[in-house]
Structures are given as structure tokens and as C-alpha cells.
N, C-alpha and C positions, 0 to 999 in steps of 0.2 A: 197106212203110209200117209205121210206131208205130204202135198202137192207141188212143195215149193222148198226148199233149204238156203235159207240168203247168209253167205257167208259175209263177218264184216271185223275187220282189227281195230274201231272204235269203240268206244263205251256206249252201252244203251242205258237211256236212266234219265238223272236230271239235266244233267250237262252234257251234249253232245256239240261235234263238230258236223263242216258238212259232209262227209263221209257216212257221221252216223247218221243223220238226221234224213241224206236220203234212205239207205238201208231202212230205216224205222218207219218211214212215211211208206216206201212204197210197199213192207212188208203190212204194214198195216191198213192199207188200201186193198189191196190183194184179200187181206182175211176177212173186211168186210164185204167184199165181192165175192165172201165164200168158198174162198181157197182156203185150204189147211197149209199152214205155213210157219217152219219153224225161223228163226233168225236166231244163229250165231254170234256173241261174240265172248273175246278176253276176257271184258268186264259186262258183263249181264247186271243191272241192279234195277230189274223189274222182269215180275214173269210173265209179261204180255194181257193178253185180253182177247176174249173171244174165241176166233180160229188161231187168233196168232200165239205160238208159245215162242217165250226169248230162253235161251238154252246157253250155257258156256262152256267152253276149252281153252287150253292155255298151248300159249306157241311153244313153251320147253317140253311138250309132250303132245303132239298132236293126235296119241294114238283117243284122247279124249273126244276129238270131232267123228272117229270111224263111225262112234255108232248114229249120229246125225243122219252120216253119208249116206248108211246101209238103210235110212227109215225114210227116204224122200226121191220121188220119180223127176225131180230135176234139182239142180243146184243151179243158184246164180254170184257170182261174187266181183267184182272190183280185181282188175286183172292183176294187178302186183299181188294179191290174195289167193290167186286162182294158182298161180305162177308157184308160191310159196307153199301151197297144199300138194301139189302134183309133183316139184322135187320131193315132197315127203313119203309120199304114196310110193315116187318111183315108176309114175304112170298115169296117164291123163284118166280123167273119172268115169265112172261106166255109164252112167246119165247124160242124157241132152244135156248141153252146159249153158248158161247164161252169160256171156261177158259183160260188164256193164263198165264203161268205155265213156261216162260222162268226163270227164276231166284227164289232161296228161302230165299224170305224175311225173315222169321222166324229167321236164322241163323245172318243174319244181326241186326236183333231186340236184339237178346242174347247180341251179339259183342257191341252193342249202348250200353245198358242196365248194361252190365258190368263194360263200359270204365267209364260210367255215374254215378257209383255207385246206382242205380235206380234199383227195383225188378223186373223181370222178371215174369209177372204172368202166368204160364207155362198154366194154368190150361185155362185161357182165350181163350191162342191164339191155343192153341188144339180143343176147340169150336168153333172159326172164323176159321183155317183151315178146320176141319169136314163141316164146312155150305157148303163153296165154292165147297167143293170137290162132294158132294151132289146136287148140285142146275147144274154143269155142265152138259152140252151133248156131247161138243166136246172140246178135251184137247191137248193143243201143250205146247209142252215142245221143250227144245232150242238143247241140248249134250244127248248123250245115255247115260252117267253116270246119268244126271236130268230122264230120261224116267224112271232105275232103282227104284229112289231115287220118287218120283211120283206112280210110278206101289204100291211099297209096303206102299206106305201113301193112296192110292187110296183102297187097300185091306182093312188097319184099318178104310176107310168109310162105308164100307159094298162094295165097285162098284166092285168088283171083283166076279162075281156071274155067276149064271146058264145063267141069260138075255145077260151079252156083254161076257162071253166068249162064247158063243154058236154063235158068229158073227165074222167079221174080227177084230183085233184091230184099224187097221187102219179106221176104220167106226165111231169110237169114238176118238183116239189118233194120232196124228201127229207131225211129227219133222216141227218144224218153227224154224228157228235158227237166231240169229241176222242177220241183213244183212248188205249192203256197196248200194249205189246209182248205177245206174246205166252206169251212166257217169262217167268218169273222172274228177279228182279234176282240176281247173283252179287255172294261175297264173294269174298275172298282173300286180299287186305291191310288194312294197316290205314293210313287215308290221312288222318286229322283227330287221334285220339287216341296222344300222345306223338311226334305224329310236326310238327303244327304246334307251335313255339317257342310256350310260353304255354296250351299243353292238354295236363293230365298223361292217362295211361291210365285214372285214375280220374274222369274229370270230365265231368260231362251235359255233351252238348251238345245246344243248337237251334237247328236248322238251318231258315233262309232261302232258302229254294231259288232262286236267279233274280236278279235286281236292283230297284233301287230306281224306281218311276215318280212322275211328278206324279199318278199318282190309289190312288199306295202309302202305308201309315202306319209307315214304321218308329219314329217319336214316340210312337206310342202303346207300340209294343214297347219303346222305349227305359226308358223310364218305368214301366212295369211291373220292368223288370230291376230296377228297387233294388227293390220288394217282393220280388221273387223272392230275388236275393243274400242277405238279409239273412235268409233260413231255409237260403238253399245256396248258400254261396257257391262250390261246387264247378260251378254250371253258367257255357257258355260259350257267347254267342252268334254263329254262324259265318253270314255271309252269300255265297250263290255267288256276288255281283260289286254292285259299288255302280253301274255303268252297261254301258249295253251296249256290247260290243265292238270295235263298229266307228261310227265316229259319222258316217260315208255313210247309216247304216239309219237309224238311232236319236241324236240328237241328246243330249247331256247336260242329266241333269235337277239343277233346282233343288233337290228331297228330298233328292236325295244328298246332293252337297255341305250341304245344312243338315243330315242326318243327322251326317255326317261331324265336322262342327265341335262340333256339341254334345256328341260322340265324345271328341272330342279335348278340350272343354274339361274336362274328367272322367276325363283320365288314362285311360279305357277302351281306346285303340285297342291291341290286343298283350296285352291283357291279362284284360279280361272281352269284348272284340270283336272279332271278326275276317273278313277281307274276300277269299276269295279270288279267281282272275283268273276267272272263266267256267268252270266244272267242265264237261270233257268230256264231249261227249254219251254215249260209249259206256262213260265210267267212272262216268256221276253214280249208278249204283249201289251201288258202293262207298261214297258218302257216303251216300246214303240208307238203307244198311242198319246203318251206323255212326253212324249219330247218335240221339238218344233221343228229339226231337219235334221235329215240323214244322209252320213256322208261313207265315202269311202274309193279311195285314192290308190292308184296303181302305178309303176313309172319302168314297166318293163314291157317294154312291146311283144315279145313272142309268148309271156304268158300272158298277157293280157287278150291277145287273137281268139285263144282257146280255153280262155276261163271260164267257170258260170260261178258267180259272187250270189252264194247263196243270201249272204245277209243285203242283198240289194234285193231281190226276191220278198226278203223281210218288207223293205219301205213297199213293196208293190202289195201285200199283203194288207197290209198297214195304212196303205192312201197316203203315206209321208213322205213330203217332197223333198229330195237330196240334191246330194252333190256329187257325180261321179266323172274321173277321171274315162278318158276317150280312151277305145282303143277294142271294147267285147262289145258282144255281138245285144248281151242285154242292158249296157247303158244305152247304147244306140235307139233299141226299143222302149225303151221308158221314157225318153227324151224325144221321141215320134210321140207317144202318148200322154207327152206334158207334164208326168212325175216327176223328170230328171234335167236337171240343167248340167250337160258334159263340158270339160273342161281339158284341154290339154297336161298332159303329163308335163310335171314338174315346173307348174307355173303358180306360184302363189298367189299371184296378182289376181289370177282368173280366178282361182278358186273363192279368193277374197269378194270378187264383186259379184263372183254366182252364190255366195250367203248372202251376200247385201240386200241382191234383191228380190232373197226370199226370202229376208228379216221385214223388208219393207213393203213386200207387195203382194202376198200369197193368196189363194184360192183355198178357199175353205176345204175342211177333209172330205163336207159331201161333195164338192163340188170336184174333189181330185179323185173320188171311188167312182161315181159318173163317168167321167172318163176315162177310167180305167179298165171298167166293169167289162168289156168286150175280152183285154188280154187277161183278166185274173180270172173270168170262164172259164179259158184256153189252158189256163195253166194247173188249173188245178190238180192234186194227185187222183183224185180220183175218174177224172179226164185223163190226164198223163197215161196210166197204167193200160190202155186200152192194148198195145201195141203186147203185153208181158201178158196179160191174159187170155188174148189170142192165141199167143205160144204155148199157155199152159193146158188151154182146151187139147192141144193135140199136139204135146210135144215131141222134135225130131229130130234125128242127127241131120247135121247138116249135109248135104248134097256127096260132100266130098270127104267126109269123119273119117272113112276106113285109112284114107290116100295121109291125111293132115296128123293123124295118131300117129300112126307108122310114123311118119319124121319124127312125132316126137318121142315115140319110145327109141327111134336110133338114139337119138341126140342124148338122151337119159343118161340110154348106154353105155354112150362114149363119156358122159361126164362121172357115173359111176367109175368107169376104169380109168380114167384119168385120176378122181381120186384116190385108188387104188397105185394108179404109179408114184402119186406124189405122195402117199402115205410112206410106200415102199424106198423110194426117195429119201424122204425125213428119216425113216429109219437107218437108209444107208447114210446119209449125211451126220445120224448122231452117233454111228459106231463109227466113223471117223475121226469126229470129234473125240471120242473118246481114246481112241489106239492115239491120236496126239497127243491130250493131255498126257496119257503114259509117257510116251517118248518125250515130252516136254518137261515131265518128271524124269525119265532118266538121264537125260541130259545136263538136268539140274543137279540130280546125285551125282553126276560122272564131276562137273564144272567144281562142283563143293567139294566133293573128294580130290579136285587136283588144286584146288584153292589151298587146301587144306595140307597136302604135301609140300607145297611152294612155302606156306608161310613157317610148316614148321624147318623148314631148309634155313629159312633167314632168323629163324628163331635160336637156330644153331650159330650161325653165324655172329647176332647180334649179341647172343648171351659172351662170347668170344671178347666182344668188346664190352661187356658189360651194362647191356640194356636187353631189352625184346622190342619184337617187331608188334605184337598182340597179346 
């Protein structure tokens, strides 16, 4: 039996986004520490390594997940994934459950709904959030701000009570930040300069590692480039991608389409601005080492306050000087270690000045590596997983687990009953619609008959006059 089953909604393979990267790296680090780990994904593209096995399931038929749930002592998932599994099972999990709260997806969902003009079903998402908070026995957060956010949410879910507060909080909640690989990135071949048509070997590359989301700010970067190019026409801007590589996981974003149009209108695509097709995960070090500056800009204060930027951690891993928007804890941390120039949101002039300062006076990679060594040691995956290791050695249910799970059972029971009543109501409405249609058909028949009689009478009259009405 495996020590841990990690369930993710993302791809595990050559192309991965933040949630997939976190699941993969935590699973791999725990496996290397001696634990037997299963990593379940709807899109498995690798079989794993050593003590780590990557297995598949489908959202269309979650019965495919049941065998893996039955073969693990402990389960770990992000909140929304756990909630989805629990609602399918119609009960909480039978084993101790780790809830990974490393980001706040509810904020992203609100922003995405707003940008696409679709309604945000706040009551539904509150119910989903309360479900996974009540199903957890051990909660992971990534930043101190997140800790405060989730403590408030746990209070609303009834999880801060005499049982949980009577024990050490580290017994049921721990800091597990987004990490970086233990080994430094390796070069070996060119992938940008002199390789991509339009980027010469002597050009300077500003790398936006990742895609463009609704809470990112590529427009300020584009406007900043207009200033930068006047002094440094050799600068090229490269994006890791425009959109997520799989629309089933993340839908297309309007910000990306808007920025692409902006670049096309200026004739910049393939000249000053270039888009890659999502950098393969194992090759990203090549791009980071060849780039001259990293950049990541965001413009929503609430999203930034609780965000964890996986791509900013890439810049730390590669000791790549970078320009970051103010607002998130990691940006402040990288600035404190001399790796980042932090700029106000929606300020193209400040972005341009920060880029120019790195272009014209930048420390060497070796100097930046020495500056950031303490931070990189602290954030290595082998170090950040220590709280999970400790829990797996002695997995236990939360002190209030039976009480919290009973509430989940109660609400799931209510939801099942509501679904049943809704289906009955839909059936009644369908029967009512059928009867109404039959009634409409009867009325139409009677009306037609009535009109037919009238027309026959008129025709008799009109025939007397030598003509017909119809």
C-alpha cells in the first residue's frame, strides 16, 4: 500500500503549469525521501520513477480513481480537486487527508468569470470551499498572508474550535511554499539566440516565462518596450506561451488575445516579440540560462496579495535578474535578495526604467547566485516537504475530524436531496410543458376549425356574388 496518493487536475509530463509542477515535485521529493507515492492525473504522460508511480483517471468516470483511493494510507489534493472527489463519492475520504491550499483559486475564478462575462456562482463556490475545508486533516499554505486568509476561512468552516485549538497548530497546519529543484539548471545548447528566426546571437532577451492570464499585465510590458527599444534596439521579448496548452484545463484568456492584436498592429510579432509553444518542463533551464532578464507583471491587487508565482521561482532557480510587479510576497523577497526590481502595477515607465537598469548595469550570474544562495537553500523541494514527511510518518485525523466530517455528510445529504427534488421538479415542469403543448394543439385545432367554418360561410356568400374568399 502506498504511503500517499496525490490527486491533481493537471497534466504530468513534458508540459506542466504551476499546479502540475507542484504535485510532481512534491511527489518526486517524497519518493526520494523513501515514501511510496502515487500521483493520479487525468493526463498522465509519464510512468514515474523510483518510488513514484504516475497513474491515470478520468473526470468523466471517477470510478477509475477508486482503485487508487483504496491503495493509499493518506491522500493529498488541492481544495477544488478534493471537493470534486468528495461530491462524487458522496462522502469524505476514509483516510487522513492533506489539503494543499498553496493558492487561492476562488479569486482566479472570480476574475476569469468577470473577464468572460459569465456569472460567478458565489453560493456554489462557497459550498465547495466549505466542503474541502471540512474534509481536511492537515492543511498546507505557501505564504504568511495565505495563512491568515485560510485561518479566516477555516473559522467560517467551523474548524477553529476547542478540539483543534487545544493542540499545537503545526499538528494540523504547515508552511509548504512553492519550491525549486535541488540541482541548478544546466545549459548545453542554444535555444533562443541565433536559433529562433528574428533573434540574433548578440541580441538581449527579456523572457516572460509562462502564459498570459486575466490577472497578468502584458500591455504595460509592451508599452515599456517602446521606450526600451529606442535605446536598445537589440532587445527581444519572448513569451513562454500565449495560452495554456490545454483548453480543457484552462480556457483561453482575453488578455492574451488583446496583447496579440496590439503586437500585430505594430508589426512586432516575429520582429521584437516572440511566442513559444509552452517550454518543456525539463528543458526550461536552457531558456532561463540563455535569457538576460526575466519578467512577470500582474495588475490585480487582491490576486497578487495571495499569489505564488511559479515562474518567479524559475528566475530564482536560474539566478536570472528580473522585473516583477509589486504586491506578492515572493516579489518582495526576491527584491530583498537583490534579484528583482519591483515596479508598481500598470506603470509602463517604471517597467522601462527597471529593464534599462538591468540592461545597462547588471551583476553577473555568479554574483546573483551567491546573493540568493541562502534563499535557494531554504526553498529547495527536499527542504520544503519536511512538514509533509513528518505527517506521513504518523498520519492522523484532525482532532475534530468526526465532527467536521459529519457536517460534510449532512450537507452532501442535503445536496443529494436537493438534486432529487430538482429532478422531480424538472420532471413536473416537463409534464406541464407537454400538457401545455397538447392544450395549445387543441386550441389551434379548434381555432382552425372555427376559421374553417367562417371561411365556408363566407365562400357561400361570395359565390352568390360570383367570387370566392379563399
